[in-house]
VOPAGU-2260 file (C-alpha; in pm, 1 decimal, decimal comma):
REM VOPAGU-2260
SITE   aa  ch    i         X         Y         Z
SITE  MET   A    0      -3,0       0,5     -35,6
SITE  GLU   A    1     304,8     188,6      70,1
SITE  ILE   A    2     425,7     233,8    -284,3
SITE  LYS   A    3      57,0     319,8    -390,5
SITE  LYS   A    4      20,5     596,7    -164,8
SITE  GLU   A    5     386,0     744,5    -246,8
SITE  LYS   A    6     265,9     699,8    -604,0
SITE  ARG   A    7     -15,1     901,9    -614,9
SITE  LEU   A    8     198,9    1181,6    -440,3
SITE  PHE   A    9     447,1    1177,9    -683,3
SITE  ASP   A   10     205,1    1156,1    -999,6
SITE  PHE   A   11      53,8    1472,6    -831,1
SITE  PHE   A   12     389,3    1658,0    -826,8
SITE  ASP   A   13     432,9    1549,6   -1185,4
SITE  LYS   A   14      49,5    1653,0   -1307,9
SITE  ASN   A   15     123,8    1987,5   -1136,0
SITE  ASN   A   16     462,0    2028,8   -1264,6
SITE  ILE   A   17     589,1    2096,1    -859,5
SITE  LYS   A   18     918,7    2095,3    -889,0
SITE  TYR   A   19    1110,7    1907,3    -611,6
SITE  THR   A   20    1419,1    1688,3    -506,5
SITE  LEU   A   21    1381,7    1378,8    -336,5
SITE  TYR   A   22    1609,7    1237,3     -56,7
SITE  LYS   A   23    1638,2     878,0      78,4
SITE  HIS   A   24    1771,0     810,6     444,8
SITE  GLN   A   25    1726,4     589,1     750,1
SITE  PRO   A   26    1374,3     614,6     920,2
SITE  VAL   A   27    1341,8     911,1    1141,9
SITE  PHE   A   28    1026,3     899,0    1333,1
SITE  THR   A   29    1099,1    1217,4    1557,8
SITE  VAL   A   30    1323,4    1533,5    1538,7
SITE  GLU   A   31    1512,6    1391,6    1797,8
SITE  ASP   A   32    1594,6    1109,5    1551,8
SITE  ILE   A   33    1769,6    1346,0    1339,5
SITE  PRO   A   34    2122,4    1298,2    1499,5
SITE  VAL   A   35    2139,7     987,1    1493,0
SITE  ILE   A   36    2145,6     924,4    1113,8
SITE  THR   A   37    2365,9    1221,8    1044,6
SITE  GLU   A   38    2692,5    1004,1     917,0
SITE  PRO   A   39    2801,4     972,9     666,7
SITE  LYS   A   40    2519,2    1178,7     484,4
SITE  GLY   A   41    2255,6    1156,7     699,3
SITE  ILE   A   42    1928,4    1419,3     693,5
SITE  THR   A   43    2128,8    1688,7     831,2
SITE  ALA   A   44    2315,2    1683,0     482,6
SITE  ILE   A   45    1999,9    1772,3     301,5
SITE  PRO   A   46    1996,7    2113,2     230,9
SITE  GLY   A   47    1727,2    2361,5     369,2
SITE  THR   A   48    1499,1    2351,3     638,6
SITE  HIS   A   49    1334,3    2045,0     804,5
SITE  SER   A   50     973,8    2001,3     976,4
SITE  LYS   A   51     822,5    1912,9    1266,2
SITE  ASN   A   52     461,1    1842,4    1179,6
SITE  LEU   A   53     192,3    1780,0    1429,3
SITE  PHE   A   54    -140,2    1643,1    1423,8
SITE  LEU   A   55    -411,7    1768,5    1673,0
SITE  LYS   A   56    -743,9    1775,9    1756,9
SITE  ASP   A   57    -961,7    2106,4    1906,8
SITE  LYS   A   58   -1090,4    1934,9    2224,4
SITE  ARG   A   59   -1386,9    2232,1    2225,9
SITE  ASP   A   60   -1519,9    2148,7    1873,1
SITE  GLY   A   61   -1350,9    1833,8    1811,1
SITE  ASN   A   62   -1198,8    1982,5    1469,9
SITE  TYR   A   63    -841,9    1845,1    1341,0
SITE  PHE   A   64    -542,6    2069,1    1264,1
SITE  LEU   A   65    -199,7    1979,9    1084,2
SITE  VAL   A   66      16,7    2209,6    1226,3
SITE  SER   A   67     381,0    2218,8    1052,0
SITE  VAL   A   68     694,4    2423,3    1222,4
SITE  THR   A   69    1056,6    2430,7    1180,3
SITE  GLN   A   70    1225,0    2131,7    1327,6
SITE  ASN   A   71    1370,8    2288,5    1666,1
SITE  LYS   A   72    1052,5    2457,7    1770,2
SITE  ARG   A   73     860,4    2382,2    2090,2
SITE  VAL   A   74     527,4    2451,2    2022,1
SITE  ASP   A   75     334,0    2587,8    2284,2
SITE  LEU   A   76     -24,6    2435,6    2230,6
SITE  LYS   A   77    -234,4    2646,6    2512,7
SITE  GLU   A   78    -115,6    2983,0    2331,6
SITE  LEU   A   79    -150,6    2814,5    1970,2
SITE  SER   A   80    -510,8    2759,4    2051,9
SITE  ASN   A   81    -547,4    3083,2    2176,8
SITE  THR   A   82    -379,4    3237,6    1862,7
SITE  LEU   A   83    -643,7    2981,4    1616,2
SITE  GLY   A   84    -953,3    3059,4    1821,9
SITE  THR   A   85   -1009,9    2698,1    1931,7
SITE  GLY   A   86   -1053,4    2500,3    2251,6
SITE  ARG   A   87    -725,4    2367,1    2419,0
SITE  PHE   A   88    -568,0    2098,5    2184,6
SITE  SER   A   89    -488,6    1749,5    2211,1
SITE  PHE   A   90    -288,4    1541,1    1973,2
SITE  GLY   A   91    -481,2    1355,0    1740,5
SITE  LYS   A   92    -522,5     982,6    1778,9
SITE  PRO   A   93    -349,7     761,1    1513,0
SITE  GLN   A   94    -692,8     629,7    1388,5
SITE  ALA   A   95    -805,4     967,6    1309,4
SITE  MET   A   96    -463,3    1017,2    1139,8
SITE  GLN   A   97    -518,4     683,6     913,5
SITE  ASP   A   98    -856,7     810,6     837,0
SITE  PHE   A   99    -832,4    1151,8     725,0
SITE  LEU   A  100    -472,7    1168,0     574,6
SITE  ASN   A  101    -361,2     778,6     569,0
SITE  LEU   A  102     -86,4     829,9     767,1
SITE  GLU   A  103     100,8     625,2    1010,1
SITE  PRO   A  104     261,7     769,4    1325,5
SITE  GLY   A  105     622,7     871,6    1247,5
SITE  SER   A  106     541,7     993,4     907,3
SITE  VAL   A  107     299,2    1274,7     937,8
SITE  THR   A  108     339,8    1512,3     691,9
SITE  PRO   A  109     125,5    1811,1     519,4
SITE  PHE   A  110     158,3    1556,1     193,5
SITE  GLY   A  111     -99,4    1344,5     378,6
SITE  LEU   A  112    -309,4    1634,3     281,5
SITE  ILE   A  113    -378,3    1473,2     -56,9
SITE  PHE   A  114    -601,5    1211,2     113,1
SITE  ASP   A  115    -810,4    1464,0     315,9
SITE  GLU   A  116   -1046,4    1489,0      -3,1
SITE  ASN   A  117   -1347,1    1619,3     214,4
SITE  LYS   A  118   -1128,1    1879,1     369,0
SITE  LYS   A  119   -1175,7    1776,5     720,5
SITE  VAL   A  120    -846,9    1923,1     833,6
SITE  THR   A  121    -707,7    2260,6     885,0
SITE  PHE   A  122    -339,3    2320,5     752,7
SITE  VAL   A  123    -117,9    2534,0     959,4
SITE  LEU   A  124     209,2    2666,2     844,6
SITE  ASP   A  125     512,4    2844,5    1061,6
SITE  LYS   A  126     538,3    3146,9     866,8
SITE  ASP   A  127     945,4    3109,0     934,5
SITE  PHE   A  128     939,1    2863,0     632,5
SITE  LEU   A  129     865,0    3134,1     383,3
SITE  ASP   A  130    1181,7    3320,3     477,9
SITE  VAL   A  131    1426,1    2999,9     370,3
SITE  ASP   A  132    1530,5    2889,7      61,8
SITE  PHE   A  133    1438,3    2531,2      91,9
SITE  ILE   A  134    1192,7    2305,4     309,4
SITE  ASN   A  135    1209,3    1945,2     389,7
SITE  PHE   A  136     885,9    1751,4     419,3
SITE  HIS   A  137     841,1    1342,7     416,8
SITE  PRO   A  138     657,0    1203,2     103,9
SITE  LEU   A  139     420,7     996,5     321,9
SITE  ARG   A  140     673,8     797,2     460,5
SITE  ASN   A  141     947,2     858,1     731,5
SITE  ASP   A  142    1286,3     713,7     495,2
SITE  MET   A  143    1257,0     979,7     226,4
SITE  ASN   A  144    1228,3    1356,2     245,7
SITE  VAL   A  145    1124,1    1575,5     -38,5
SITE  GLY   A  146    1280,4    1943,5     -76,4
SITE  LEU   A  147    1147,4    2205,1    -251,5
SITE  THR   A  148    1128,7    2593,3    -215,7
SITE  PRO   A  149     857,8    2742,2     -57,6
SITE  GLU   A  150     710,1    2841,1    -370,0
SITE  MET   A  151     674,2    2517,8    -487,8
SITE  PHE   A  152     536,9    2412,4    -143,4
SITE  LEU   A  153     258,6    2672,7    -113,3
SITE  LEU   A  154     175,8    2580,6    -492,3
SITE  CYS   A  155     127,7    2207,3    -402,0
SITE  MET   A  156     -83,7    2284,7    -128,5
SITE  GLU   A  157    -304,2    2557,3    -326,0
SITE  LYS   A  158    -334,2    2271,0    -594,5
SITE  LEU   A  159    -449,7    2003,3    -319,3
SITE  GLY   A  160    -688,9    2276,9    -209,6
SITE  HIS   A  161    -523,0    2294,3     128,1
SITE  LYS   A  162    -444,1    2641,0     124,9
SITE  PRO   A  163    -242,7    2665,6     472,7
SITE  ARG   A  164    -308,8    2905,5     713,0
SITE  VAL   A  165      34,7    3090,9     768,6
SITE  ILE   A  166     102,7    3226,7    1138,2
SITE  GLU   A  167     393,4    3311,9    1358,4
SITE  ILE   A  168     396,0    2967,5    1557,6
SITE  PRO   A  169     417,6    3060,3    1950,4
SITE  ILE   A  170     680,5    2880,4    2144,2
SITE  LYS   A  171     734,0    2736,7    2465,0
SITE  ILE   A  172    1028,4    2946,2    2662,0
C-alpha cells in the first residue's frame, strides 16, 4: 500500500509541475532521531529547513489541525489554540490520522492532505518556512524527504485545495 500512496503523491507532483528533490535516508520517527542518522550522509546533509508536524484535535469542537513548524521549535499548544481561536489542543489519535490523512504515527506530513478530499483537516504553516531557500517534508513515509522551495510547496498545497493558514507559531520559552 505504501507504494500506491507514494506513487499517487509523485504523480500529483508531476501532473502539477511541482519541482522537488527526493532524498532517501534511514527512517526518522521524531526530530530527536535526526542526529542519529547524520553519518555519513544523513538527514542533516539535506539542504534546507526540516519540519516537525503535529496532528492535533481541538477538544472543544472536535476539529482537526495539521501544524507544520520548523524542526527545532517547541510549540506552545495553549497559546496556539488562543492564536487560532480554538479550544485546547490534544494530539489526534492514530486512527483519526489514518482516516483523514492515510498516515501512520512517525510519518506525519502535510503531503498527507492529498487524502483529505473532504477538507476535514485545517493546515497551519509556520511563517518561518517562507523565509528559507528550501523546505523538507516526508513524502508519506519517514525514510525519505522531499525538498522544495517555499513557492513550490505553497503551489502544491494550493493545488491540493489546502492553502495553509500561515502564522507565527507560539513557542514554549
